[in-house]
N, CA, C, O and the ligand as a Tripos MOL2 file, in Angstrom:
@<TRIPOS>MOLECULE
protein
  277   275    70     0     0
PROTEIN
NO_CHARGES

@<TRIPOS>ATOM
      1 N           3.3680   38.2530   17.0480 N.3       1 MET1
      2 CA          3.8540   38.5480   18.4210 C.3       1 MET1
      3 C           2.7790   38.8350   19.3170 C.2       1 MET1
      4 O           2.8850   38.5040   20.4980 O.2       1 MET1
      5 N           1.5340   39.5370   18.8000 N.am      2 ILE2
      6 CA          0.4340   39.8160   19.4710 C.3       2 ILE2
      7 C          -0.6070   38.8510   19.1500 C.2       2 ILE2
      8 O          -1.0260   38.8230   17.9930 O.2       2 ILE2
      9 N          -1.1240   37.9810   20.1060 N.am      3 ASN3
     10 CA         -1.9180   36.9230   19.8680 C.3       3 ASN3
     11 C          -3.5100   37.2000   20.4670 C.2       3 ASN3
     12 O          -3.7660   37.6030   21.6020 O.2       3 ASN3
     13 N          -4.3490   36.9240   19.5590 N.am      4 GLN4
     14 CA         -5.6800   36.9630   20.0270 C.3       4 GLN4
     15 C          -6.0150   35.7700   20.8590 C.2       4 GLN4
     16 O          -5.5490   34.6570   20.6140 O.2       4 GLN4
     17 N          -6.9170   36.0450   21.9540 N.am      5 ILE5
     18 CA         -7.2220   34.9750   22.9370 C.3       5 ILE5
     19 C          -8.6750   34.7800   22.9970 C.2       5 ILE5
     20 O          -9.4150   35.7580   22.8910 O.2       5 ILE5
     21 N          -9.1480   33.5900   23.1580 N.am      6 ASN6
     22 CA        -10.5490   33.2700   23.4090 C.3       6 ASN6
     23 C         -11.0710   32.8390   24.5690 C.2       6 ASN6
     24 O         -12.1700   32.3030   24.7110 O.2       6 ASN6
     25 N         -10.1370   33.1180   25.5410 N.am      7 TYR7
     26 CA        -10.6190   32.6220   27.0320 C.3       7 TYR7
     27 C         -10.6120   33.9660   27.7740 C.2       7 TYR7
     28 O          -9.9730   34.9440   27.3870 O.2       7 TYR7
     29 N         -11.3620   33.9300   28.8520 N.am      8 LYS8
     30 CA        -11.7560   35.0600   29.7210 C.3       8 LYS8
     31 C         -10.6180   35.3000   30.7650 C.2       8 LYS8
     32 O         -10.2960   34.4150   31.5570 O.2       8 LYS8
     33 N         -10.0410   36.4870   30.7400 N.am      9 VAL9
     34 CA         -9.0730   37.0300   31.5030 C.3       9 VAL9
     35 C          -9.0480   38.5380   31.4870 C.2       9 VAL9
     36 O          -9.4490   39.1820   30.5180 O.2       9 VAL9
     37 N          -8.5460   39.1070   32.6350 N.am     10 LYS10
     38 CA         -8.5790   40.5020   32.7480 C.3      10 LYS10
     39 C          -7.4020   41.1380   32.0790 C.2      10 LYS10
     40 O          -6.3470   40.5240   31.9230 O.2      10 LYS10
     41 N          -7.5870   42.3740   31.6820 N.am     11 CYS11
     42 CA         -6.3740   43.1880   31.1350 C.3      11 CYS11
     43 C          -5.4590   43.4540   32.2080 C.2      11 CYS11
     44 O          -5.9260   43.8440   33.2780 O.2      11 CYS11
     45 N          -4.1380   43.2870   32.0680 N.am     12 GLU12
     46 CA         -3.1800   43.3460   33.0080 C.3      12 GLU12
     47 C          -2.5070   44.7400   32.9980 C.2      12 GLU12
     48 O          -1.5750   44.9780   33.7670 O.2      12 GLU12
     49 N          -2.9520   45.6020   32.1800 N.am     13 MET13
     50 CA         -2.3300   46.8820   32.1790 C.3      13 MET13
     51 C          -2.6630   47.6480   33.3390 C.2      13 MET13
     52 O          -3.7500   47.4650   33.8860 O.2      13 MET13
     53 N          -1.7120   48.6210   33.8430 N.am     14 VAL14
     54 CA         -2.1160   49.3440   35.1450 C.3      14 VAL14
     55 C          -3.3580   50.2660   34.8000 C.2      14 VAL14
     56 O          -3.4710   50.9800   33.8030 O.2      14 VAL14
     57 N          -4.2550   50.1040   35.8200 N.am     15 GLY15
     58 CA         -5.3710   51.0480   35.8430 C.3      15 GLY15
     59 C          -6.5330   50.6950   34.9040 C.2      15 GLY15
     60 O          -7.5180   51.4230   34.7810 O.2      15 GLY15
     61 N          -6.3740   49.6060   34.2900 N.am     16 CYS16
     62 CA         -7.4730   49.0630   33.2550 C.3      16 CYS16
     63 C          -8.1690   47.7560   33.9230 C.2      16 CYS16
     64 O          -7.5970   46.7840   34.4150 O.2      16 CYS16
     65 N          -9.5740   48.0050   33.8030 N.am     17 LYS17
     66 CA        -10.3870   46.9030   34.2930 C.3      17 LYS17
     67 C         -11.0810   46.1720   33.2550 C.2      17 LYS17
     68 O         -12.0440   45.4750   33.5760 O.2      17 LYS17
     69 N         -10.7440   46.2400   32.1660 N.am     18 ASN18
     70 CA        -11.4180   45.5070   30.9160 C.3      18 ASN18
     71 C         -11.0660   44.1550   30.7890 C.2      18 ASN18
     72 O         -10.0150   43.7650   31.2970 O.2      18 ASN18
     73 N         -11.8390   43.3490   30.1500 N.am     19 ASP19
     74 CA        -11.3700   42.0300   29.7720 C.3      19 ASP19
     75 C         -10.3270   42.0480   28.6790 C.2      19 ASP19
     76 O         -10.3640   42.8380   27.7350 O.2      19 ASP19
     77 N          -9.4300   41.1640   28.8550 N.am     20 ALA20
     78 CA         -8.2700   41.1020   27.6470 C.3      20 ALA20
     79 C          -8.7980   40.4190   26.5420 C.2      20 ALA20
     80 O          -9.5470   39.4490   26.6550 O.2      20 ALA20
     81 N          -8.4000   40.9360   25.3970 N.am     21 ASN21
     82 CA         -8.7570   40.4130   24.1510 C.3      21 ASN21
     83 C          -7.3060   39.8960   23.4180 C.2      21 ASN21
     84 O          -7.3760   39.2030   22.4020 O.2      21 ASN21
     85 N          -6.0620   40.2540   23.9650 N.am     22 TYR22
     86 CA         -4.8720   39.8320   23.3530 C.3      22 TYR22
     87 C          -3.7960   39.4440   24.4620 C.2      22 TYR22
     88 O          -3.8680   39.7840   25.6430 O.2      22 TYR22
     89 N          -2.9180   38.7760   23.9630 N.am     23 CYS23
     90 CA         -1.7540   38.5210   24.8220 C.3      23 CYS23
     91 C          -0.3600   38.5450   24.1200 C.2      23 CYS23
     92 O          -0.3250   38.2910   22.9160 O.2      23 CYS23
     93 N           0.6820   38.8050   24.7290 N.am     24 ILE24
     94 CA          1.9810   38.8930   24.2130 C.3      24 ILE24
     95 C           2.8020   37.6930   25.1080 C.2      24 ILE24
     96 O           2.6600   37.5620   26.3230 O.2      24 ILE24
     97 N           3.4990   37.0260   24.4410 N.am     25 PHE25
     98 CA          4.3170   36.0230   25.1430 C.3      25 PHE25
     99 C           5.6620   36.6420   25.6180 C.2      25 PHE25
    100 O           6.2920   37.4110   24.8910 O.2      25 PHE25
    101 N           6.0520   36.3110   26.7690 N.am     26 THR26
    102 CA          7.3790   36.7980   27.2960 C.3      26 THR26
    103 C           8.2390   35.7320   27.6640 C.2      26 THR26
    104 O           7.8670   34.5720   27.4890 O.2      26 THR26
    105 N           9.4250   36.0110   28.1880 N.am     27 LYS27
    106 CA         10.4470   34.7870   28.4590 C.3      27 LYS27
    107 C          10.2930   34.5950   30.0210 C.2      27 LYS27
    108 O          11.0850   33.8560   30.6060 O.2      27 LYS27
    109 N           9.3190   35.2270   30.6820 N.am     28 LYS28
    110 CA          9.2630   35.1510   32.2170 C.3      28 LYS28
    111 C           8.5920   33.6430   32.3800 C.2      28 LYS28
    112 O           7.6140   33.2790   31.7270 O.2      28 LYS28
    113 N           9.2480   32.8660   33.3160 N.am     29 HIS29
    114 CA          8.7230   31.5450   33.7240 C.3      29 HIS29
    115 C           7.3630   31.6090   34.4190 C.2      29 HIS29
    116 O           6.3870   30.9380   34.0860 O.2      29 HIS29
    117 N           7.4070   32.4960   35.4260 N.am     30 PHE30
    118 CA          6.2560   32.5220   36.3500 C.3      30 PHE30
    119 C           4.9370   32.9460   35.5900 C.2      30 PHE30
    120 O           3.9250   32.2570   35.7140 O.2      30 PHE30
    121 N           4.9470   34.0630   34.8170 N.am     31 SER31
    122 CA          3.6390   34.3200   34.0720 C.3      31 SER31
    123 C           4.0490   34.8530   32.8240 C.2      31 SER31
    124 O           4.2140   36.0620   32.6550 O.2      31 SER31
    125 N           4.2330   33.9370   31.8820 N.am     32 PRO32
    126 CA          4.8980   34.1650   30.5490 C.3      32 PRO32
    127 C           4.0080   34.9950   29.6050 C.2      32 PRO32
    128 O           4.5350   35.4940   28.6110 O.2      32 PRO32
    129 N           2.8300   35.1580   29.8200 N.am     33 LYS33
    130 CA          1.9840   35.9300   29.0380 C.3      33 LYS33
    131 C           1.4300   37.3660   29.6360 C.2      33 LYS33
    132 O           0.9330   37.4270   30.7600 O.2      33 LYS33
    133 N           1.5450   38.3570   28.8920 N.am     34 ILE34
    134 CA          0.8210   39.6610   29.2620 C.3      34 ILE34
    135 C          -0.4780   39.7590   28.5600 C.2      34 ILE34
    136 O          -0.4860   39.7290   27.3300 O.2      34 ILE34
    137 N          -1.5500   39.8710   29.2170 N.am     35 HIS35
    138 CA         -2.9010   40.1140   28.5670 C.3      35 HIS35
    139 C          -3.1200   41.4260   28.6650 C.2      35 HIS35
    140 O          -2.7160   42.0560   29.6420 O.2      35 HIS35
    141 N          -3.7990   42.0070   27.6440 N.am     36 PHE36
    142 CA         -4.3010   43.3010   27.4260 C.3      36 PHE36
    143 C          -5.4860   43.3270   26.5610 C.2      36 PHE36
    144 O          -5.7660   42.3500   25.8660 O.2      36 PHE36
    145 N          -6.3140   44.5760   26.5690 N.am     37 CYS37
    146 CA         -7.5540   44.7350   25.9160 C.3      37 CYS37
    147 C          -7.4060   45.5080   24.7030 C.2      37 CYS37
    148 O          -6.3180   46.0320   24.4620 O.2      37 CYS37
    149 N          -8.5060   45.6510   23.8160 N.am     38 GLU38
    150 CA         -8.3090   46.4020   22.7490 C.3      38 GLU38
    151 C          -7.9190   47.8880   22.9420 C.2      38 GLU38
    152 O          -7.1530   48.4580   22.1660 O.2      38 GLU38
    153 N          -8.4610   48.4620   23.9750 N.am     39 ASP39
    154 CA         -8.2040   49.8880   24.3230 C.3      39 ASP39
    155 C          -6.5770   50.0840   24.6450 C.2      39 ASP39
    156 O          -5.9380   51.0320   24.1890 O.2      39 ASP39
    157 N          -6.0350   49.1050   25.4500 N.am     40 CYS40
    158 CA         -4.7170   49.0660   25.7600 C.3      40 CYS40
    159 C          -3.7570   48.7520   24.4400 C.2      40 CYS40
    160 O          -2.6230   49.2060   24.2850 O.2      40 CYS40
    161 N          -4.3650   47.9950   23.6510 N.am     41 LYS41
    162 CA         -3.5720   47.6990   22.3330 C.3      41 LYS41
    163 C          -3.2710   49.0620   21.6290 C.2      41 LYS41
    164 O          -2.1780   49.4820   21.2490 O.2      41 LYS41
    165 N          -4.5720   49.6860   21.5410 N.am     42 GLN42
    166 CA         -4.4710   51.1030   20.8320 C.3      42 GLN42
    167 C          -3.4380   52.0260   21.4340 C.2      42 GLN42
    168 O          -2.6510   52.6900   20.7590 O.2      42 GLN42
    169 N          -3.4990   52.0180   22.7720 N.am     43 LYS43
    170 CA         -2.6940   52.8830   23.5320 C.3      43 LYS43
    171 C          -1.2470   52.5330   23.3410 C.2      43 LYS43
    172 O          -0.3970   53.4070   23.1690 O.2      43 LYS43
    173 N          -0.9490   51.1500   23.3730 N.am     44 LEU44
    174 CA          0.3820   50.8380   23.2200 C.3      44 LEU44
    175 C           0.8600   51.0730   21.8400 C.2      44 LEU44
    176 O           2.0040   51.4780   21.6370 O.2      44 LEU44
    177 N          -0.0400   50.8140   20.8130 N.am     45 TYR45
    178 CA          0.3100   51.1420   19.3560 C.3      45 TYR45
    179 C           0.7020   52.6630   19.2920 C.2      45 TYR45
    180 O           1.7040   53.0380   18.6830 O.2      45 TYR45
    181 N          -0.1390   53.5100   19.9500 N.am     46 PHE46
    182 CA          0.1420   54.9130   19.9820 C.3      46 PHE46
    183 C           1.5990   55.2340   20.5610 C.2      46 PHE46
    184 O           2.4690   55.8720   19.9660 O.2      46 PHE46
    185 N           1.6870   54.7240   21.7130 N.am     47 GLU47
    186 CA          2.9270   54.9580   22.4510 C.3      47 GLU47
    187 C           4.1660   54.5130   21.6810 C.2      47 GLU47
    188 O           5.1790   55.2080   21.6040 O.2      47 GLU47
    189 N           4.0180   53.2300   21.0770 N.am     48 LEU48
    190 CA          5.0970   52.6490   20.4380 C.3      48 LEU48
    191 C           5.4700   53.5750   19.1730 C.2      48 LEU48
    192 O           6.6170   53.8720   18.8410 O.2      48 LEU48
    193 N           4.3180   53.9600   18.5530 N.am     49 GLY49
    194 CA          4.4230   54.7620   17.2170 C.3      49 GLY49
    195 C           5.0820   56.0830   17.5310 C.2      49 GLY49
    196 O           5.7860   56.5860   16.6550 O.2      49 GLY49
    197 N           4.9280   56.7030   18.6930 N.am     50 LYS50
    198 CA          5.6210   58.0010   19.1240 C.3      50 LYS50
    199 C           7.0500   57.7250   19.1590 C.2      50 LYS50
    200 O           7.8070   58.6390   18.8300 O.2      50 LYS50
    201 N           7.5770   56.4950   19.5420 N.am     51 SER51
    202 CA          8.9730   56.2950   19.8570 C.3      51 SER51
    203 C           9.5320   55.8200   18.6280 C.2      51 SER51
    204 O          10.7470   55.9500   18.4780 O.2      51 SER51
    205 N           8.7410   55.2080   17.5830 N.am     52 ILE52
    206 CA          9.2050   54.6270   16.4410 C.3      52 ILE52
    207 C           9.3250   55.7590   15.4280 C.2      52 ILE52
    208 O          10.2780   55.7210   14.6490 O.2      52 ILE52
    209 N           8.5590   56.6420   15.3700 N.am     53 ILE53
    210 CA          8.6230   57.6450   14.3900 C.3      53 ILE53
    211 C           9.3340   58.9050   15.0510 C.2      53 ILE53
    212 O           8.7230   59.7220   15.7390 O.2      53 ILE53
    213 N          10.6440   58.9690   14.7750 N.am     54 PRO54
    214 CA         11.4910   59.8230   15.5150 C.3      54 PRO54
    215 C          11.6980   61.2480   14.7790 C.2      54 PRO54
    216 O          11.3180   61.3680   13.6140 O.2      54 PRO54
    217 N          12.1990   62.1400   15.3440 N.am     55 LYS55
    218 CA         12.5880   63.4230   14.6140 C.3      55 LYS55
    219 C          13.8030   63.0700   13.8980 C.2      55 LYS55
    220 O          14.8860   63.2270   14.4630 O.2      55 LYS55
    221 N          13.7440   62.6220   12.7530 N.am     56 SER56
    222 CA         14.8880   62.0830   12.1170 C.3      56 SER56
    223 C          15.7470   63.2750   11.6170 C.2      56 SER56
    224 O          15.2360   64.3380   11.2670 O.2      56 SER56
    225 N          17.0580   63.0410   11.6040 N.am     57 LEU57
    226 CA         17.9690   64.1220   11.1350 C.3      57 LEU57
    227 C          17.6100   64.4630    9.6360 C.2      57 LEU57
    228 O          17.7610   65.6110    9.2190 O.2      57 LEU57
    229 N          17.1320   63.4480    8.8350 N.am     58 ASP58
    230 CA         16.9310   63.7180    7.5470 C.3      58 ASP58
    231 C          15.6690   64.4870    7.2250 C.2      58 ASP58
    232 O          15.4760   64.9710    6.1090 O.2      58 ASP58
    233 N          14.7540   64.5970    8.2980 N.am     59 ALA59
    234 CA         13.4740   65.1160    8.0620 C.3      59 ALA59
    235 C          13.4260   66.4390    7.3240 C.2      59 ALA59
    236 O          12.6960   66.5790    6.3420 O.2      59 ALA59
    237 N          14.2590   67.4850    7.8240 N.am     60 PRO60
    238 CA         14.0610   68.7460    7.0680 C.3      60 PRO60
    239 C          14.4860   68.6800    5.5450 C.2      60 PRO60
    240 O          14.2370   69.6230    4.7930 O.2      60 PRO60
    241 N          15.0620   67.6660    5.1620 N.am     61 TYR61
    242 CA         15.5790   67.5240    3.8330 C.3      61 TYR61
    243 C          14.8210   66.4760    3.0740 C.2      61 TYR61
    244 O          15.1590   66.1980    1.9240 O.2      61 TYR61
    245 N          13.8050   65.8780    3.6650 N.am     62 SER62
    246 CA         13.0060   64.9670    2.9520 C.3      62 SER62
    247 C          12.1730   65.3910    1.8080 C.2      62 SER62
    248 O          11.5700   66.4600    1.9090 O.2      62 SER62
    249 N          12.0610   64.6450    0.6720 N.am     63 PRO63
    250 CA         11.3070   65.2000   -0.4740 C.3      63 PRO63
    251 C           9.9690   65.8740   -0.1690 C.2      63 PRO63
    252 O           9.6370   66.9300   -0.7070 O.2      63 PRO63
    253 N           9.1900   65.1970    0.7460 N.am     64 LYS64
    254 CA          7.9640   65.8320    1.2010 C.3      64 LYS64
    255 C           8.1460   67.1910    1.6680 C.2      64 LYS64
    256 O           7.5080   68.0920    1.1230 O.2      64 LYS64
    257 N           8.9170   67.4290    2.5820 N.am     65 ARG65
    258 CA          9.2230   68.7490    3.1300 C.3      65 ARG65
    259 C           9.5690   69.7810    2.1120 C.2      65 ARG65
    260 O           9.2050   70.9550    2.1860 O.2      65 ARG65
    261 N          10.3660   69.2220    1.0620 N.am     66 LEU66
    262 CA         10.8470   70.1910    0.1490 C.3      66 LEU66
    263 C           9.5960   70.7430   -0.8220 C.2      66 LEU66
    264 O           9.4440   71.8900   -1.2420 O.2      66 LEU66
    265 N           8.8290   69.6820   -1.0250 N.am     67 VAL67
    266 CA          7.6870   70.0030   -1.8760 C.3      67 VAL67
    267 C           6.7160   71.0340   -1.2550 C.2      67 VAL67
    268 O           6.2010   71.9990   -1.8180 O.2      67 VAL67
    269 N           6.5790   70.6390   -0.0180 N.am     68 LYS68
    270 CA          5.6000   71.6090    0.8920 C.3      68 LYS68
    271 C           6.0680   73.0170    0.7760 C.2      68 LYS68
    272 O           5.2670   73.9130    0.5120 O.2      68 LYS68
    273 N           7.4130   73.2610    0.9740 N.am     69 ASN69
    274 CA          7.9170   74.5260    0.9580 C.3      69 ASN69
    275 C           7.8560   75.1190   -0.3350 C.2      69 ASN69
    276 O           8.2750   76.2630   -0.5100 O.2      69 ASN69
    277 ZN         -6.7730   47.2390   29.1780 Zn       70 ZN70
@<TRIPOS>BOND
     1     1     2 1
     2     2     3 1
     3     3     4 2
     4     3     5 am
     5     5     6 1
     6     6     7 1
     7     7     8 2
     8     7     9 am
     9     9    10 1
    10    10    11 1
    11    11    12 2
    12    11    13 am
    13    13    14 1
    14    14    15 1
    15    15    16 2
    16    15    17 am
    17    17    18 1
    18    18    19 1
    19    19    20 2
    20    19    21 am
    21    21    22 1
    22    22    23 1
    23    23    24 2
    24    23    25 am
    25    25    26 1
    26    26    27 1
    27    27    28 2
    28    27    29 am
    29    29    30 1
    30    30    31 1
    31    31    32 2
    32    31    33 am
    33    33    34 1
    34    34    35 1
    35    35    36 2
    36    35    37 am
    37    37    38 1
    38    38    39 1
    39    39    40 2
    40    39    41 am
    41    41    42 1
    42    42    43 1
    43    43    44 2
    44    43    45 am
    45    45    46 1
    46    46    47 1
    47    47    48 2
    48    47    49 am
    49    49    50 1
    50    50    51 1
    51    51    52 2
    52    51    53 am
    53    53    54 1
    54    54    55 1
    55    55    56 2
    56    55    57 am
    57    57    58 1
    58    58    59 1
    59    59    60 2
    60    59    61 am
    61    61    62 1
    62    62    63 1
    63    63    64 2
    64    63    65 am
    65    65    66 1
    66    66    67 1
    67    67    68 2
    68    67    69 am
    69    69    70 1
    70    70    71 1
    71    71    72 2
    72    71    73 am
    73    73    74 1
    74    74    75 1
    75    75    76 2
    76    75    77 am
    77    77    78 1
    78    78    79 1
    79    79    80 2
    80    79    81 am
    81    81    82 1
    82    82    83 1
    83    83    84 2
    84    83    85 am
    85    85    86 1
    86    86    87 1
    87    87    88 2
    88    87    89 am
    89    89    90 1
    90    90    91 1
    91    91    92 2
    92    91    93 am
    93    93    94 1
    94    94    95 1
    95    95    96 2
    96    95    97 am
    97    97    98 1
    98    98    99 1
    99    99   100 2
   100    99   101 am
   101   101   102 1
   102   102   103 1
   103   103   104 2
   104   103   105 am
   105   105   106 1
   106   106   107 1
   107   107   108 2
   108   107   109 am
   109   109   110 1
   110   110   111 1
   111   111   112 2
   112   111   113 am
   113   113   114 1
   114   114   115 1
   115   115   116 2
   116   115   117 am
   117   117   118 1
   118   118   119 1
   119   119   120 2
   120   119   121 am
   121   121   122 1
   122   122   123 1
   123   123   124 2
   124   123   125 am
   125   125   126 1
   126   126   127 1
   127   127   128 2
   128   127   129 am
   129   129   130 1
   130   130   131 1
   131   131   132 2
   132   131   133 am
   133   133   134 1
   134   134   135 1
   135   135   136 2
   136   135   137 am
   137   137   138 1
   138   138   139 1
   139   139   140 2
   140   139   141 am
   141   141   142 1
   142   142   143 1
   143   143   144 2
   144   143   145 am
   145   145   146 1
   146   146   147 1
   147   147   148 2
   148   147   149 am
   149   149   150 1
   150   150   151 1
   151   151   152 2
   152   151   153 am
   153   153   154 1
   154   154   155 1
   155   155   156 2
   156   155   157 am
   157   157   158 1
   158   158   159 1
   159   159   160 2
   160   159   161 am
   161   161   162 1
   162   162   163 1
   163   163   164 2
   164   163   165 am
   165   165   166 1
   166   166   167 1
   167   167   168 2
   168   167   169 am
   169   169   170 1
   170   170   171 1
   171   171   172 2
   172   171   173 am
   173   173   174 1
   174   174   175 1
   175   175   176 2
   176   175   177 am
   177   177   178 1
   178   178   179 1
   179   179   180 2
   180   179   181 am
   181   181   182 1
   182   182   183 1
   183   183   184 2
   184   183   185 am
   185   185   186 1
   186   186   187 1
   187   187   188 2
   188   187   189 am
   189   189   190 1
   190   190   191 1
   191   191   192 2
   192   191   193 am
   193   193   194 1
   194   194   195 1
   195   195   196 2
   196   195   197 am
   197   197   198 1
   198   198   199 1
   199   199   200 2
   200   199   201 am
   201   201   202 1
   202   202   203 1
   203   203   204 2
   204   203   205 am
   205   205   206 1
   206   206   207 1
   207   207   208 2
   208   207   209 am
   209   209   210 1
   210   210   211 1
   211   211   212 2
   212   211   213 am
   213   213   214 1
   214   214   215 1
   215   215   216 2
   216   215   217 am
   217   217   218 1
   218   218   219 1
   219   219   220 2
   220   219   221 am
   221   221   222 1
   222   222   223 1
   223   223   224 2
   224   223   225 am
   225   225   226 1
   226   226   227 1
   227   227   228 2
   228   227   229 am
   229   229   230 1
   230   230   231 1
   231   231   232 2
   232   231   233 am
   233   233   234 1
   234   234   235 1
   235   235   236 2
   236   235   237 am
   237   237   238 1
   238   238   239 1
   239   239   240 2
   240   239   241 am
   241   241   242 1
   242   242   243 1
   243   243   244 2
   244   243   245 am
   245   245   246 1
   246   246   247 1
   247   247   248 2
   248   247   249 am
   249   249   250 1
   250   250   251 1
   251   251   252 2
   252   251   253 am
   253   253   254 1
   254   254   255 1
   255   255   256 2
   256   255   257 am
   257   257   258 1
   258   258   259 1
   259   259   260 2
   260   259   261 am
   261   261   262 1
   262   262   263 1
   263   263   264 2
   264   263   265 am
   265   265   266 1
   266   266   267 1
   267   267   268 2
   268   267   269 am
   269   269   270 1
   270   270   271 1
   271   271   272 2
   272   271   273 am
   273   273   274 1
   274   274   275 1
   275   275   276 2
@<TRIPOS>SUBSTRUCTURE
     1 MET1         2 RESIDUE 1 A MET
     2 ILE2         6 RESIDUE 1 A ILE
     3 ASN3        10 RESIDUE 1 A ASN
     4 GLN4        14 RESIDUE 1 A GLN
     5 ILE5        18 RESIDUE 1 A ILE
     6 ASN6        22 RESIDUE 1 A ASN
     7 TYR7        26 RESIDUE 1 A TYR
     8 LYS8        30 RESIDUE 1 A LYS
     9 VAL9        34 RESIDUE 1 A VAL
    10 LYS10       38 RESIDUE 1 A LYS
    11 CYS11       42 RESIDUE 1 A CYS
    12 GLU12       46 RESIDUE 1 A GLU
    13 MET13       50 RESIDUE 1 A MET
    14 VAL14       54 RESIDUE 1 A VAL
    15 GLY15       58 RESIDUE 1 A GLY
    16 CYS16       62 RESIDUE 1 A CYS
    17 LYS17       66 RESIDUE 1 A LYS
    18 ASN18       70 RESIDUE 1 A ASN
    19 ASP19       74 RESIDUE 1 A ASP
    20 ALA20       78 RESIDUE 1 A ALA
    21 ASN21       82 RESIDUE 1 A ASN
    22 TYR22       86 RESIDUE 1 A TYR
    23 CYS23       90 RESIDUE 1 A CYS
    24 ILE24       94 RESIDUE 1 A ILE
    25 PHE25       98 RESIDUE 1 A PHE
    26 THR26      102 RESIDUE 1 A THR
    27 LYS27      106 RESIDUE 1 A LYS
    28 LYS28      110 RESIDUE 1 A LYS
    29 HIS29      114 RESIDUE 1 A HIS
    30 PHE30      118 RESIDUE 1 A PHE
    31 SER31      122 RESIDUE 1 A SER
    32 PRO32      126 RESIDUE 1 A PRO
    33 LYS33      130 RESIDUE 1 A LYS
    34 ILE34      134 RESIDUE 1 A ILE
    35 HIS35      138 RESIDUE 1 A HIS
    36 PHE36      142 RESIDUE 1 A PHE
    37 CYS37      146 RESIDUE 1 A CYS
    38 GLU38      150 RESIDUE 1 A GLU
    39 ASP39      154 RESIDUE 1 A ASP
    40 CYS40      158 RESIDUE 1 A CYS
    41 LYS41      162 RESIDUE 1 A LYS
    42 GLN42      166 RESIDUE 1 A GLN
    43 LYS43      170 RESIDUE 1 A LYS
    44 LEU44      174 RESIDUE 1 A LEU
    45 TYR45      178 RESIDUE 1 A TYR
    46 PHE46      182 RESIDUE 1 A PHE
    47 GLU47      186 RESIDUE 1 A GLU
    48 LEU48      190 RESIDUE 1 A LEU
    49 GLY49      194 RESIDUE 1 A GLY
    50 LYS50      198 RESIDUE 1 A LYS
    51 SER51      202 RESIDUE 1 A SER
    52 ILE52      206 RESIDUE 1 A ILE
    53 ILE53      210 RESIDUE 1 A ILE
    54 PRO54      214 RESIDUE 1 A PRO
    55 LYS55      218 RESIDUE 1 A LYS
    56 SER56      222 RESIDUE 1 A SER
    57 LEU57      226 RESIDUE 1 A LEU
    58 ASP58      230 RESIDUE 1 A ASP
    59 ALA59      234 RESIDUE 1 A ALA
    60 PRO60      238 RESIDUE 1 A PRO
    61 TYR61      242 RESIDUE 1 A TYR
    62 SER62      246 RESIDUE 1 A SER
    63 PRO63      250 RESIDUE 1 A PRO
    64 LYS64      254 RESIDUE 1 A LYS
    65 ARG65      258 RESIDUE 1 A ARG
    66 LEU66      262 RESIDUE 1 A LEU
    67 VAL67      266 RESIDUE 1 A VAL
    68 LYS68      270 RESIDUE 1 A LYS
    69 ASN69      274 RESIDUE 1 A ASN
    70 ZN70       277 GROUP 0 **** ****
C-alpha cells in the first residue's frame, strides 16, 4: 500500500517541507497519489497505531495483566 518513490517531489503533509520518499495511491482522479516523507510516515504510523491499539474490553483480563498482578 505504501510505495517507495525514486523521483523528486515534496511531502504533501500539512506543515511539512521535506522531500517525499513514499507515496500512497488513492482513488482520486485529479491527484491519485499522496506523497510523504520518512518523518511523516513515522507520524502516520504512530497515529494509526494509537487508533489500532484500542482499550480493549478484554484488556483487564488478558493473561499478561493477570501475570503482572
Ligand atoms: Zn513530511
